[in-house]
Every structure is written in C-alpha cells, then in structure tokens.
N, C-alpha and C positions, 0 to 999 in steps of 0.2 A: 397409555403411557403411565411407564414397572414405577420407576424412577430416573432422576435426570440427574447427573451431580456435574458440579466445577470442579475437575482438578488441575488448572494449571491454567496460570491468564501473564501474558506479558505483554505489552501491547496493543499490537493488533491480531495477535494470534490465543486464539482458545482450545483444551481440552480438556477433553467432556470423558463423561461412562454414563451413555444412555443404556437404557434397558426395556425394550417394550413389551409389555403383554399379544397374546390371543390377534388384534390385530390391532390393524399398521399407525402408528402417534404424527402429529404432527408438532412440531422444536420452533419455538420462539426463542430468541436468542438475544439476549437484551448487548447489540450494539446495530450504530446508524449501517444500514444495508447501503455500499456504492461498490461500484462496480467497480469488481476484482473481488471477488471476495469469495472464496471456493476453502465449498466442505467434502471432506473424504474420510474414512476409515480405517481402521489397523490392517485392511487386506487395500487402499487403496482406492478402493469403487469410489465415486462423486455425484456425489451426489445435487438438483436440481437446487436454485437457491433467488430464494421468492424475499417479496416484501412484507413480511406483517401488519401487527399497527403497531401505529406509531415510527412506520420508515425504521424498522427491527429487521435482523437479521434469522428466515423464517423459514426450511427443511424440510422434510416429509421423513420419516423413518419405516422403516417395516415389520411385519411384524414378528414375533417372537428377533428381536435383535437384544445383543447385550456384546452390546463389545466400546470402546472407545469410536470418538470423534475429533475430527482437526476441521479446527478456522482459522485461513487464515489467508491474509490481505496480500493481492497479487500486482507488485507495480504494472502495469503496461507497459507494452512496447516502447512507446515515445514517450515516457518517462521518461524510463531510460534513454532514451537519443537526444533529449532538451538537454539531460545531466549532463551528457559527453561535450554538445555543443558551448553551450553553458563553461566548462571547462577549457577545448579547443581558446575560444576566443577573449578566456581570461589569460588566459600565457603566452595567446599571440599579442596582445595587449599591450600586456609588462613588456615583454621581448618586443619589443619595436618602443617604449618606451624608453627603455635605458638605454638602449644603444639609437639612441638619435645621437643626433650631433648636431652642437652644442648653435645657439644663433646666435649669430655677433650682432651686438646691436651697436646702432653708426649714429651718434647725436647727427646734430645738426648746430654747430654755430649762426646761432648772425649774427651781423654785428652789423652796431648802428653810425652811418658817417652824418 
C-alpha cells in the first residue's frame, strides 16, 4: 500500500483515497464490521467485505489501483419492512383511539332500608 487517506466521513459512510504499488494490498478501516456494509470504488466495482483485526472492516485492493473508495451501510430489507409495519400500526392505533365511542358510566346506587 503506497498511500491511503480518509477524505470524508459522515456517520456510517466513509470516503477514502487509496493508491497501491505493484502488488495488491489489504485495507483495514476503523469501522466495526456489521452485515450490510458495502465497499465500492469510483467505477462502481464492488469489493468483498471481510472482518479484520478487532472486528473492523477489511477489503483487498488490486495492484496499481489509484482512486476513491466508498464505504457505506445499507439497511437490510427486513429493517425497512419493520419500520413500515411499526408506522402503520401506530397510525391504526391512533385512529382507533380517537375515533372510539365514549363509554357511558353507569353507577349503581345502593339504598339501605
């Protein structure tokens, strides 16, 4: 690896400038590796994401590579589905709460004779 510089970082996204020599290199990024992280370069080529030392993101770069690499987290489809189910459930509950008919209170009066 000749040079690697972090050019931008915002939450779960990172942009790197990477330059390698005549042999391939391995890059470890100081971000914890979770399922859903994707690594791509400027051309759209995807890199295989592996778990490095201390559970960080690691990926391999080919020889004579020079350019930007983008790392970003993409939520799994079932997270999005869970969010929509929660939102719909909330609105259904809120609608039913405000549209319910008031319960008439009935009091029993006891009389002692």
